[in-house]
C-alpha positions in Angstrom: 0.1 0.0 -0.2 1.4 3.4 -0.8 2.0 5.8 2.2 2.8 9.0 0.5 1.5 12.3 1.5 -0.9 12.8 -1.1 -2.6 9.3 -1.0 -2.3 10.0 3.1 -4.5 13.0 2.3 -6.8 11.1 0.5 -7.7 9.0 2.9 -8.1 11.0 5.4 -11.0 12.5 3.2 -12.4 9.7 3.0 -12.5 9.1 7.0 -14.0 12.6 7.1 -16.6 11.2 4.8 -17.7 8.1 6.8 -17.7 10.6 9.6 -20.4 12.2 8.0 -22.1 9.6 7.1 -22.0 7.9 10.6 -23.6 11.4 12.3 -27.1 11.2 11.1 -26.7 7.4 13.0 -25.5 9.0 16.5 -28.2 11.2 16.2 -31.5 9.0 16.1 -29.9 7.0 19.1 -32.1 7.5 21.8 -31.4 10.2 24.2 -31.1 9.9 28.2 -34.2 11.6 28.7 -36.1 9.6 25.8 -34.7 6.3 27.6 -36.3 7.1 31.3 -39.8 8.5 29.4 -39.9 4.9 28.1 -38.9 3.6 30.7 -41.7 1.7 32.7 -41.3 0.7 36.5 -40.7 -3.5 37.1 -42.5 -4.2 39.6 -46.2 -3.5 37.6 -48.2 -6.1 36.9 -49.2 -7.2 33.1 -52.9 -5.4 33.7 -51.5 -1.8 35.6 -48.6 -2.2 32.7 -51.3 -2.2 30.0 -53.2 0.2 31.7 -49.8 2.7 32.2 -48.6 2.3 28.5 -52.1 2.9 27.1 -52.4 6.2 28.7 -48.9 7.9 29.3 -47.3 6.0 26.4 -45.9 6.2 22.8 -48.1 5.1 20.2 -45.4 2.2 19.8 -46.1 0.7 22.8 -49.5 1.1 23.1 -50.0 -1.1 19.8 -48.2 -3.4 21.9 -50.1 -3.4 24.6 -53.1 -4.1 22.0 -50.7 -6.5 19.9 -51.0 -8.5 23.7 -54.5 -7.8 24.2 -55.8 -11.8 23.5 -52.8 -13.2 25.7 -54.2 -10.9 28.4 -57.7 -11.9 27.8 -56.3 -15.4 28.7 -55.1 -14.8 32.0 -57.2 -12.2 33.6 -60.3 -11.5 31.5 -62.9 -10.2 34.1 -59.5 -7.3 34.8 -58.4 -7.1 31.3 -62.2 -5.8 30.8 -62.9 -3.8 33.5 -59.7 -1.8 33.1 -57.5 -2.3 29.8 -60.1 -2.5 27.2 -62.2 1.5 28.6 -58.6 2.5 27.6 -58.2 0.8 24.5 -61.3 2.2 23.4 -60.4 6.3 24.3 -57.2 5.5 22.0 -58.3 4.1 19.2 -60.3 7.1 18.6 -57.0 9.6 17.8 -55.3 5.9 17.3 -53.0 5.9 13.7 -53.7 2.8 11.1 -50.8 0.6 12.8 -53.1 0.2 15.7 -56.4 0.4 13.9 -55.2 -2.7 12.2 -53.8 -4.4 15.6 -56.9 -3.7 17.2 -59.3 -5.3 14.1 -56.7 -8.6 14.0 -56.8 -8.6 18.2 -60.5 -8.3 18.4 -60.8 -11.3 16.3 -58.8 -13.2 17.7 -60.1 -13.1 20.5 -63.6 -14.2 19.0 -61.8 -17.1 17.6 -60.1 -18.0 20.9 -63.4 -17.8 22.7 -61.9 -16.1 25.6 -65.0 -14.5 26.6 -69.0 -15.9 26.1 -70.6 -14.3 22.8 -72.9 -12.3 25.0 -69.9 -10.8 27.0 -67.9 -10.8 24.0 -71.2 -8.4 22.1 -71.7 -6.1 24.8 -67.7 -5.7 26.0 -66.0 -5.7 21.8 -68.7 -5.2 19.3 -70.1 -1.3 19.7 -66.1 -0.6 19.1 -66.3 -2.8 15.9 -68.6 -0.8 15.0 -67.9 2.6 15.6 -64.5 1.9 13.4 -66.2 0.5 10.8 -66.3 3.6 8.7 -62.6 4.8 9.2 -61.3 7.4 6.7 -58.5 4.8 5.5 -60.5 2.1 3.3 -57.8 -0.6 4.5 -58.5 -0.4 8.1 -62.3 0.4 7.2 -61.9 -3.3 5.9 -60.2 -4.7 8.3 -62.4 -4.2 10.7 -66.0 -5.6 8.7 -64.0 -8.6 8.1 -63.9 -9.1 12.1 -67.5 -7.7 12.0 -68.4 -10.1 9.2 -66.7 -12.9 11.4 -68.6 -12.0 14.8 -72.3 -12.0 12.6 -71.5 -15.6 12.4 -71.7 -16.1 16.5 -73.9 -13.8 17.4 -77.8 -14.6 18.0 -80.2 -13.0 15.5 -81.8 -10.7 18.1 -78.6 -9.2 18.6 -77.7 -8.9 15.2 -81.1 -7.5 14.7 -80.6 -4.3 17.3 -77.4 -4.0 16.9 -76.6 -4.4 13.6 -80.0 -4.7 11.4 -81.8 -1.9 12.6 -78.8 0.9 12.3 -78.2 -0.6 8.7 -81.4 1.3 7.4 -79.5 4.9 7.8 -76.7 3.8 7.5 -77.4 2.2 3.4 -79.7 5.4 2.7 -77.7 7.5 -0.3 -76.9 10.6 2.2 -74.7 8.4 3.7 -70.7 8.6 2.6 -69.7 6.0 -0.5 -67.6 4.1 2.2 -71.1 3.4 4.6 -72.6 2.0 1.5 -70.3 -0.1 0.5 -69.8 -1.5 4.3 -74.0 -1.9 4.5 -73.9 -4.1 1.0 -71.3 -6.3 2.3 -73.3 -6.7 6.1 -76.4 -7.0 3.6 -74.9 -10.0 2.1 -73.9 -11.9 5.3 -77.2 -11.5 6.7 -79.1 -12.9 4.5 -78.6 -16.8 5.8 -79.1 -15.6 9.5 -83.1 -14.3 8.8 -85.9 -16.3 8.0 -87.2 -15.5 4.5 -90.2 -13.2 5.9 -87.8 -11.1 7.4 -85.2 -11.1 4.9 -88.4 -10.0 2.2 -89.7 -7.4 4.8 -86.8 -5.6 5.6 -83.1 -6.7 3.5 -84.9 -7.2 0.4 -85.8 -3.2 0.0 -82.2 -2.1 0.8 -81.4 -4.7 -1.5 -82.7 -3.2 -4.6 -82.1 0.3 -3.1 -78.1 -0.3 -3.6 -78.8 -2.1 -7.0 -79.9 1.1 -8.4 -77.4 3.4 -6.4 -76.3 6.6 -8.2 -72.5 5.5 -7.8 -71.4 2.4 -9.5 -68.9 1.3 -6.9 -72.0 0.0 -5.2 -73.8 -1.4 -7.7 -71.0 -3.3 -8.4 -70.6 -4.5 -5.1 -74.3 -5.2 -4.1 -74.0 -7.1 -7.2 -71.5 -9.2 -6.3 -73.6 -9.7 -2.8 -77.0 -11.2 -4.8 -75.0 -14.6 -4.9 -75.1 -14.4 -0.8 -78.8 -13.0 -0.9 -80.2 -15.5 -3.3 -78.5 -18.6 -1.2 -81.2 -17.1 1.8 -84.1 -16.9 -0.1 -84.5 -19.9 -2.5 -85.3 -20.2 -5.6 -89.0 -18.5 -5.8 -87.9 -15.2 -4.5 -84.5 -15.7 -6.4 -86.1 -15.8 -9.5 -88.9 -13.2 -8.5 -86.5 -10.4 -7.7 -83.1 -11.2 -8.1 -82.6 -12.4 -11.6 -84.9 -9.4 -12.9 -82.4 -7.2 -11.0 -79.1 -9.1 -12.1 -81.1 -8.3 -15.9 -81.0 -4.9 -15.3 -77.3 -4.7 -13.9 -76.1 -6.6 -17.2 -77.3 -3.7 -19.5 -75.5 -1.3 -16.6 -73.2 1.6 -18.4 -70.4 0.9 -15.6 -68.1 -2.3 -17.4 -67.3 -3.0 -13.3 -71.0 -3.5 -12.4 -72.0 -5.5 -16.1 -68.3 -7.8 -15.2 -70.4 -8.6 -12.1 -73.7 -9.4 -12.8 -72.3 -12.2 -15.3 -70.7 -13.3 -12.8 -73.3 -13.7 -10.6 -75.2 -15.1 -13.0 -72.8 -17.9 -13.8 -72.6 -18.8 -9.8 -76.3 -18.7 -10.0 -77.1 -20.7 -12.7 -78.1 -24.1 -10.6 -80.9 -22.1 -8.7 -82.5 -21.0 -12.6 -84.7 -23.7 -13.6 -84.5 -24.5 -18.2 -87.3 -21.7 -19.0 -85.4 -18.9 -17.1 -82.1 -20.2 -18.7 -83.3 -20.0 -22.2 -85.3 -17.5 -22.6 -83.3 -15.0 -19.7 -79.5 -16.6 -19.2 -78.8 -17.6 -22.7 -79.7 -14.2 -24.6 -77.5 -12.4 -21.8 -75.4 -15.1 -22.2 -74.9 -14.3 -26.1 -74.9 -11.1 -26.1 -72.0 -10.5 -23.7 -69.9 -12.8 -25.8 -70.8 -10.9 -28.9 -69.9 -7.7 -27.2 -66.6 -9.4 -25.4 -64.1 -8.3 -28.9 -65.9 -5.7 -30.5 -67.2 -3.5 -27.7 -66.6 -4.5 -24.3 -63.2 -6.4 -23.8 -63.1 -5.9 -20.1 -64.9 -8.8 -20.0 -63.2 -10.8 -22.0 -60.9 -12.4 -19.3 -63.8 -13.2 -17.0 -65.7 -14.8 -19.9 -62.6 -17.0 -20.4 -62.6 -18.2 -16.5 -66.2 -18.7 -16.5 -66.9 -20.4 -20.0 -66.9 -23.7 -19.2 -68.9 -23.7 -16.1 -71.2 -21.5 -18.4 -71.2 -23.9 -21.4 -71.5 -26.9 -19.1 -74.3 -25.3 -17.1 -76.3 -24.8 -20.2 -76.2 -27.5 -22.1 -79.2 -29.0 -22.1 -80.9 -26.0 -23.5 -78.5 -25.6 -26.4 -79.4 -26.6 -30.1 -76.7 -28.0 -32.2 -76.0 -24.6 -33.7 -75.8 -22.8 -30.4 -73.7 -25.9 -29.4 -71.4 -24.9 -32.1 -71.7 -21.9 -32.0 -69.7 -22.1 -28.4 -67.5 -24.2 -29.3 -65.8 -22.2 -31.4 -66.2 -19.2 -29.5 -63.9 -20.7 -27.1 -61.1 -22.6 -29.7 -60.8 -18.6 -31.0 -60.4 -17.4 -27.4 -58.1 -20.6 -27.1 -55.4 -18.3 -29.6 -56.4 -14.8 -28.8 -53.4 -12.9 -29.3 -51.1 -14.8 -31.3 -50.8 -13.1 -34.8 -49.9 -15.7 -36.7 -52.7 -18.1 -38.4 -53.1 -19.9 -41.4 -49.3 -19.8 -42.0 -49.0 -15.9 -42.1 -49.4 -12.8 -40.5 -52.5 -10.2 -40.7 -51.2 -7.1 -41.3 -54.4 -5.3 -40.3 -54.2 -6.3 -36.7 -52.8 -3.3 -34.8 -49.5 -3.5 -32.5 -51.0 -5.1 -29.4 -50.0 -2.7 -26.3 -48.4 -4.7 -23.1 -51.4 -4.3 -21.5 -54.1 -6.0 -24.1 -50.9 -8.9 -24.3 -51.1 -9.4 -20.5 -55.2 -9.8 -21.0 -54.7 -12.2 -24.0 -52.5 -14.2 -21.9 -54.9 -14.0 -18.9 -57.3 -15.8 -21.4 -55.5 -18.0 -23.4 -54.2 -19.7 -19.5 -58.0 -19.1 -18.5 -59.0 -21.4 -21.6 -56.5 -23.8 -20.4 -57.6 -23.7 -17.4 -61.0 -24.6 -18.5 -60.1 -27.5 -21.1 -61.0 -30.4 -18.9 -64.5 -28.8 -18.9 -65.1 -28.2 -22.6 -64.1 -32.5 -22.9 -66.7 -33.2 -20.9 -69.2 -30.3 -22.9 -68.0 -32.1 -26.6 -68.3 -35.4 -24.5 -64.7 -37.2 -24.6 -65.2 -39.8 -27.4 -65.2 -36.4 -29.8 -62.0 -34.8 -28.3 -60.0 -36.3 -30.9 -62.3 -34.3 -33.3 -63.2 -31.4 -31.9 -60.8 -30.5 -29.5 -57.4 -32.1 -30.1 -55.9 -29.0 -32.5 -56.3 -26.6 -29.7 -55.0 -29.0 -27.3 -52.5 -29.2 -29.6 -52.0 -25.6 -29.3 -52.1 -24.9 -25.7 -49.6 -27.6 -25.1 -47.3 -25.3 -27.2 -48.2 -22.1 -26.5 -45.2 -19.4 -26.3 -46.2 -18.1 -23.1 -45.1 -20.3 -19.5 -48.2 -19.7 -17.4 -50.9 -21.3 -20.3 -48.6 -24.4 -20.8 -47.8 -25.0 -16.6 -52.1 -24.6 -16.3 -51.7 -27.4 -18.8 -49.4 -29.2 -16.9 -51.6 -29.1 -14.1 -54.8 -29.9 -15.9 -53.1 -33.0 -17.9 -54.3 -34.9 -14.9 -57.9 -34.6 -15.2 -57.8 -34.4 -19.2 -56.2 -37.9 -18.5 -59.0 -39.4 -16.2 -61.7 -38.0 -18.8 -60.5 -39.5 -22.0 -59.9 -42.9 -19.8 -59.5 -45.6 -22.9 -58.8 -43.3 -24.8 -55.6 -41.4 -23.4 -52.8 -42.8 -25.5 -54.0 -39.9 -27.8 -52.1 -37.1 -25.3 -49.6 -39.0 -25.1 -46.8 -37.0 -27.6 -48.3 -33.9 -25.3 -47.7 -35.3 -22.3 -43.7 -36.1 -23.5 -43.4 -32.5 -25.1 -44.3 -31.3 -21.3 -41.9 -33.2 -20.1 -39.3 -31.5 -22.3 -40.8 -28.4 -21.5 -37.9 -25.5 -21.3 -39.5 -24.0 -18.2 -39.4 -25.8 -15.1 -42.5 -24.6 -13.7 -44.2 -26.6 -16.3 -42.2 -29.2 -15.4 -42.8 -28.7 -11.8 -46.9 -28.6 -12.1 -46.8 -31.9 -14.5 -45.2 -33.8 -11.9 -47.1 -33.0 -9.1 -49.4 -35.9 -10.7 -47.3 -37.8 -12.6 -47.6 -41.1 -11.4 -51.6 -41.1 -12.0 -51.0 -40.2 -15.2 -48.5 -42.7 -16.1 -50.4 -45.5 -14.8 -53.6 -44.6 -16.3 -51.3 -44.4 -20.1 -50.7 -48.1 -19.2 -53.7 -49.0 -17.6 -56.8 -47.6 -19.3 -54.7 -47.2 -22.8 -56.0 -48.0 -26.3 -53.8 -51.9 -25.6 -53.8 -52.6 -21.8 -51.2 -54.3 -20.3 -48.4 -55.2 -21.7 -48.6 -53.9 -24.6 -49.3 -50.9 -23.6 -46.2 -50.4 -21.3 -44.2 -51.4 -24.6 -46.2 -48.6 -26.9 -45.7 -45.8 -24.6 -42.0 -46.4 -23.7 -40.0 -45.8 -26.7 -40.3 -41.8 -26.4 -41.5 -41.5 -22.6 -38.3 -42.6 -21.0 -36.1 -40.2 -22.5 -38.1 -37.7 -22.4 -38.4 -38.9 -18.0 -34.3 -38.8 -18.8 -34.3 -35.5 -19.8 -36.8 -33.9 -17.4 -34.2 -35.6 -15.0 -31.0 -34.3 -16.4 -32.6 -30.7 -16.6 -34.0 -30.4 -13.0 -30.2 -31.7 -12.0 -28.6 -28.4 -13.9 -31.2 -25.8 -12.6 -30.6 -24.1 -9.4 -34.3 -25.6 -7.8 -33.4 -28.8 -6.1 -36.7 -29.0 -4.7 -38.4 -29.4 -7.7 -35.4 -32.2 -8.6 -36.7 -33.6 -5.0 -40.4 -33.8 -6.2 -39.3 -35.2 -9.3 -37.1 -38.3 -7.8 -39.9 -39.1 -5.3 -41.9 -39.0 -8.4 -40.7 -41.5 -10.3 -40.6 -44.2 -7.5 -43.4 -44.7 -10.2 -41.9 -46.4 -12.7 -41.6 -49.5 -11.7 -45.4 -50.1 -12.5 -45.2 -48.4 -15.5 -42.1 -49.5 -17.5 -40.0 -52.9 -17.2 -37.6 -53.7 -14.5 -35.0 -53.8 -17.5 -35.7 -50.5 -18.6 -35.4 -49.0 -15.3 -32.1 -50.7 -14.5 -30.6 -49.7 -17.4 -31.8 -45.7 -17.9 -32.5 -45.1 -14.0 -31.0 -46.7 -11.4 -27.7 -46.1 -11.8 -29.0 -42.8 -12.3 -29.9 -42.9 -8.3 -26.4 -43.9 -7.6 -24.9 -41.4 -9.3 -26.9 -38.5 -7.4 -26.4 -40.2 -4.5 -22.7 -40.1 -4.7 -23.0 -36.7 -6.5 -25.2 -34.0 -5.9 -24.6 -31.7 -2.8 -28.2 -31.3 -1.8 -29.2 -33.5 1.0 -33.0 -33.7 0.1 -32.0 -34.3 -3.5 -29.5 -37.9 -2.7 -32.4 -38.9 0.1 -34.6 -38.9 -2.5 -32.6 -40.6 -5.0 -31.9 -43.0 -2.2 -35.4 -43.9 -1.5 -36.3 -44.4 -5.2 -33.3 -46.4 -5.9 -34.6 -48.8 -2.7 -38.0 -48.7 -4.5 -36.3 -50.2 -8.0 -34.4 -52.7 -6.1 -37.6 -53.5 -4.1 -39.3 -54.3 -7.7 -36.1 -55.7 -9.5 -37.1 -59.1 -11.3 -33.6 -60.5 -11.7 -30.9 -62.0 -9.5 -28.2 -61.0 -10.6 -28.8 -57.3 -11.4 -30.1 -57.0 -7.6 -27.0 -58.6 -6.2 -25.2 -56.3 -8.7 -26.5 -53.3 -7.4 -26.3 -54.6 -3.3 -22.8 -55.1 -4.3 -22.2 -51.3 -5.3 -24.1 -49.7 -2.5 -21.8 -51.6 0.0 -18.4 -51.0 -1.8 -19.5 -47.2 -2.9 -21.3 -46.2 0.3 -20.6 -48.3 2.5 -16.9 -48.6 2.0 -16.4 -45.3 0.6 -13.5 -42.9 1.1 -15.9 -40.1 1.1 -16.9 -39.8 4.6 -20.1 -38.3 2.9 -20.7 -41.6 1.3 -21.1 -43.7 3.9 -23.8 -41.2 5.6 -25.7 -41.2 3.0 -25.5 -45.3 3.2 -27.3 -45.5 6.2 -29.5 -43.2 5.1 -30.2 -45.7 2.0 -29.8 -48.9 4.4 -33.0 -47.0 6.4 -34.8 -46.8 3.5 -34.4 -50.3 2.8 -35.7 -51.4 6.4 -38.6 -50.1 5.6 -39.3 -51.4 2.1 -38.3 -54.9 2.5 -38.6 -57.7 5.0 -36.4 -57.9 8.2 -34.6 -61.1 6.9 -33.5 -59.2 2.8 -31.7 -56.6 5.4 -29.7 -58.7 7.9 -29.2 -61.1 4.3 -27.1 -58.2 3.2 -26.8 -54.9 4.5 -26.6 -56.3 8.7 -23.2 -57.0 9.1 -21.9 -54.2 6.3 -23.8 -51.4 8.9 -22.1 -52.9 11.8 -18.6 -52.4 10.4 -19.3 -48.7 10.2 -18.9 -48.8 15.0 -14.8 -48.8 13.6 -15.3 -45.6 11.4 -12.6 -42.8 11.5 -15.1 -39.8 11.1 -17.3 -39.4 14.5 -20.4 -37.8 12.8 -20.9 -41.3 10.6 -20.9 -43.2 14.2 -22.9 -40.9 15.9 -25.5 -41.4 12.7 -25.3 -45.1 13.6 -25.7 -45.0 17.3 -29.1 -43.5 16.4 -30.2 -46.4 13.6 -28.8 -49.5 15.9 -32.5 -49.6 17.7 -33.9 -49.8 14.0 -31.4 -52.4 12.7 -32.1 -54.3 16.2 -35.4 -54.5 15.4 -34.8 -56.0 12.2 -33.5 -59.1 14.4 -35.4 -62.5 14.5 -34.2 -65.0 17.6 -33.2 -68.1 18.0 -32.9 -67.1 13.9 -30.9 -64.1 13.8 -29.3 -65.2 17.6 -25.3 -64.9 15.8 -26.2 -61.5 14.2 -27.6 -60.6 17.6 -24.3 -61.4 19.4 -21.9 -59.6 16.7 -24.3 -56.4 17.0 -23.5 -56.7 20.9 -20.0 -57.0 20.8 -20.2 -53.7 18.1 -21.9 -51.8 21.4 -19.4 -53.2 24.0 -16.3 -51.8 22.3 -17.8 -48.4 21.1 -19.0 -48.2 24.9 -15.0 -48.8 25.8 -13.1 -47.9 22.9 -14.9 -44.4 21.9 -13.0 -41.2 22.4 -15.5 -38.5 21.1 -17.6 -37.4 24.0 -20.4 -36.4 22.0 -20.4 -39.9 20.4 -19.7 -41.3 23.6 -23.0 -40.0 25.3 -25.1 -40.6 22.7 -23.9 -44.7 22.6 -25.0 -44.3 26.7 -28.4 -43.0 25.4 -28.9 -45.7 23.0 -27.6 -48.7 25.0 -30.2 -48.0 27.4 -33.2 -47.6 24.6 -31.4 -51.0 23.5 -31.9 -52.5 26.7 -35.7 -51.6 26.7 -36.4 -53.0 23.6 -38.5 -56.5 23.0 -37.0 -58.6 20.1 -39.4 -60.6 18.2 -39.6 -64.5 17.8 -40.1 -66.2 14.5 -43.7 -67.5 15.9 -46.3 -64.5 16.1 -46.7 -62.5 18.9 -49.6 -60.7 19.8 -47.9 -57.6 20.9 -45.7 -57.7 17.2 -48.5 -59.2 15.3 -49.1 -56.3 13.0 -45.6 -55.6 12.1 -44.8 -59.3 11.6 -47.6 -59.6 9.6 -46.4 -56.7 7.2 -43.0 -58.3 7.4 -44.2 -61.6 6.3 -46.2 -59.9 3.2 -42.7 -58.4 2.2 -40.8 -61.7 2.3 -43.6 -63.2 0.5 -43.2 -60.6 -2.4 -40.1 -60.9 -2.5 -39.9 -64.7 -2.7 -42.3 -64.0 -5.1 -40.4 -61.6 -7.2 -37.5 -64.9 -7.4 -39.8 -67.3 -8.2 -41.2 -65.5 -11.1 -37.6 -64.9 -12.2 -37.2 -68.4 -12.4 -40.3 -69.0 -14.5 -39.3 -66.7 -16.9 -35.7 -68.5 -17.2 -38.1 -71.6 -17.8 -40.2 -70.1 -20.4 -37.0 -68.4 -21.9 -35.3 -71.9 -22.2 -39.6 -73.9 -23.7 -38.7 -71.0 -26.2 -35.4 -71.9 -27.4 -36.3 -75.4 -27.1 -39.3 -75.1 -29.5 -37.4 -72.6 -31.9 -34.8 -75.8 -32.1 -37.3 -78.1 -32.9 -39.3 -76.3 -35.6 -35.9 -75.5 -36.8 -34.7 -79.8 -36.8 -38.7 -80.2 -38.3 -37.9 -78.0 -41.5 -34.7 -79.7 -41.8 -36.7 -83.2 -42.2 -39.1 -82.2 -44.0 -36.5 -80.7 -46.5 -35.2 -84.0 -46.4 -37.9 -86.0 -47.2 -38.4 -84.0 -50.4 -35.1 -84.7 -52.1 -34.9 -88.3 -50.9 -38.3 -88.3 -52.7 -36.9 -86.3 -56.2 -33.8 -88.8 -56.4 -36.1 -91.9 -56.3 -38.4 -90.7 -59.2 -35.4 -89.6 -60.9 -33.7 -93.1 -60.5 -36.9 -94.9 -62.0 -37.2 -93.2 -65.1 -33.3 -93.8 -65.9 -32.1 -96.9 -67.1 -28.7 -97.8 -65.1 -25.6 -100.0 -66.3 -25.1 -102.9 -65.1 -22.3 -102.1 -63.2 -24.2 -99.1 -60.9 -26.5 -101.7 -59.1 -23.9 -101.7 -56.2 -24.0 -98.6 -56.0 -27.5 -98.3 -56.4 -27.9 -100.3 -53.2 -25.3 -98.4 -51.6 -26.7 -95.3 -52.1 -30.2 -96.8 -50.9 -28.1 -97.3 -47.7 -26.4 -94.3 -47.6 -29.5 -92.4 -48.0 -31.7 -94.9 -45.0 -28.7 -93.9 -42.6 -29.0 -90.5 -43.7 -32.9 -89.9 -43.6 -33.7 -92.6 -40.8 -32.2 -91.3 -38.0 -34.0 -87.9 -38.6 -37.5 -89.2 -38.4 -38.5 -89.3 -34.5 -40.1 -92.3 -33.4 -37.5 -94.9 -34.9 -38.0 -98.2 -33.4 -35.2 -100.5 -32.2 -35.7 -102.9 -35.1 -34.2 -99.9 -37.3 -31.2 -99.9 -39.7 -29.4 -97.3 -37.1 -30.0 -98.1 -33.5 -28.0 -94.9 -32.6 -30.0 -92.8 -34.5 -32.6 -91.7 -31.3 -29.6 -91.2 -29.2 -28.0 -88.9 -31.3 -31.1 -87.0 -31.8 -32.0 -86.7 -28.3 -28.2 -85.8 -27.5 -28.5 -82.7 -29.9 -31.6 -81.5 -28.8 -30.4 -81.1 -25.0 -27.0 -79.4 -26.2 -29.4 -76.8 -27.9 -32.0 -76.3 -25.5 -29.2 -75.7 -22.7 -28.8 -77.0 -19.7 -30.3 -74.7 -16.7 -32.9 -77.1 -16.0 -31.5 -79.6 -15.8 -30.5 -81.3 -12.5 -26.8 -81.7 -11.8 -27.0 -85.5 -12.8 -27.7 -84.6 -16.2 -24.6 -83.6 -18.2 -23.4 -86.8 -16.3 -25.9 -88.9 -18.3 -25.9 -87.0 -21.4 -21.8 -87.3 -22.1 -22.1 -91.3 -20.9 -24.7 -91.3 -24.3 -22.7 -89.1 -26.0 -19.4 -92.0 -25.7 -22.1 -94.9 -25.9 -22.7 -93.3 -29.0 -19.6 -92.7 -30.6 -19.0 -96.5 -30.1 -21.5 -97.4 -32.0 -20.5 -94.8 -34.9 -17.1 -97.0 -34.8 -18.9 -99.9 -35.2 -20.8 -99.3 -37.6 -18.3 -98.0 -40.0 -16.4 -101.0 -39.5 -19.2 -102.4 -41.1 -19.5 -100.5 -43.8 -16.1 -100.5 -44.7 -16.4 -104.7 -44.5 -19.4 -104.4 -46.8 -17.4 -101.9 -49.7 -14.0 -104.5 -49.7 -16.8 -107.7 -50.5 -18.8 -105.2 -52.9 -14.9 -104.8 -54.8 -13.8 -108.9 -54.5 -17.1 -109.1 -56.4 -16.3 -106.8 -58.9 -12.7 -108.0 -59.3 -14.2 -111.8 -59.7 -16.9 -110.7 -62.1 -14.4 -108.7 -64.9 
């Protein structure tokens, strides 16, 4: 560092700047007088302290007292109501926004905790709530209103009528403030369910009509949204005669927010209208909304797209075929709204969209994606491919993430609706699995096991054929999705995906899981840096191991777990080995764990890292619970020996403490025996079921091997039969040629030899040749060949020996026959010489 004079002056100036920066901080500290003023006598009890702070303290201290009011009500309700609550009532008249909001929440908490009876609550707290309802700050007013609406649910009818309904008549008049009338609308909506129909008709409905015709559009809109609650309180008849006419008038209101509120209320009340009302009143209004949404009133477009599914299904029974088609086309148009490229070209007449319009159009398409299952029900799942598949394709490939995200969420509902036709959307499932956005992937994998199960069990082809059909592009998509999640920073998505991949044994074959997923899980355990991800991979690996159908592959995986994790160089891997063993104890039978993992786990008692030994000590009670006596008596002795060594040789204080605690726990444990016991009945039954399933897997593997061998034998038999037929055919051809041609006398012996050789060559090929055949060794030679082709896996250990003895006998026969043939040839040559 350079400490020359010029640089030194520069450093001094920098230090002076720092002191200037620090000065305001020092000035902001409390002075001794302020500290004295904020100090409270420690000898005061909670009630006295609260009264003192509310009387002479600062606002922040008063707010603290108000926030602590529910606790005071629990500790000493009588004194709190007598001394603290009146002070709070006085302070709230001049209190700021923060204290008002805190008081509203505190009053609601006292009601929910039932610190006092409802009669006491209404007598002490209700007046304070009503006084602050019309606060000038809208946020404060809404907070007190929420508290009041919750209180109305608990209050008796008479109290509501005298304390709330009667004053409401004057509060709802035009002469009152806008805030007062808005509050009145929401209270009326809540009161509709508290009184009988005749009281509502006489005292509430006149106020409702008045507020529906208020001069301010905010009031009309607010009252319109409360008509749904009022309709539920007055029944269908009054709804038809009173509420529906008001809704029709509000649907034609000049204010767009009022029209929007009327439309949404109409949709929510569809079930309360009969067929005549729907066809004569509701349907024309809905058609009008749809027609104006593009040309005149785009403000309703987002809401219309959100409620369109409910609307179409609610009016389904009254639609003519033409109307049905029109609403379907309207939905399809909304699904592509804002996508300028249509039919392969850009429409130049469309003006440049503003940012607000673009956001609106994205919301519309997102709502269309949300309503897609409802539209499938509208067109009937049987017509999905013809009517909606192209729209489904567009929504799954939409350029905006929120739209694809919504499609990923509803894909499970779509799959359930399609039922046996679910195979149609397989390509889109693969597309969403390979989506660029991890949000889409995260939404999709929430129901991925259920979707895959539907595709493999309800597809066009059921069983193994369906699995084979879905595998070719599904497996690469699944592996790609996992790799993208692994390389991202969103480890929770990766963890969730690994957990969901545990369903794959029910979807694809054991070999595909072994070669494409199982080793990947082991790699994640050893290389990933996020503990929840490693644990998710370990559990999924154990599930794959649980359902693996080849013993050789299972042994290989077990060996890798022991060598690469349990005996790994990194202590982190050895810790993950213990996690994996915990999952194995959960998923496998006790005998399986004891056979393969019990001793490797105990070896970690000598681990050089204290954290590994500590984790092992926590796991030892579970390890001991896998033992059964007297079968596992030797393993129990090994466990006791390891614990003694830990007690005697452990030098780490923390580990030794845990060892001593574990020893006490192990002493209290009871070991299950081989026979069933009442106290272990459920656990033993579950373990027996796991053991039975593991044995079943071994038996299935053996059956598959035998099946493969039988298939191999049948193939060899077919080849042999084919050769035999070809031999018969060639023999027949030769015999025909010999009969048609005149042979020279000197070829007479050759003819006999040829007949003899043909008999020698083909008689052995004919199955079922008896002892009196020309060649007595032919039957044994056939058996030997068929045995060699089919393999020796199915036969016992004595079989190869018998086969080899058979081969020796055949070779002897062949030698003897060869001697006879050579002798006959010599005799024939001698005869020729004598003749010549």
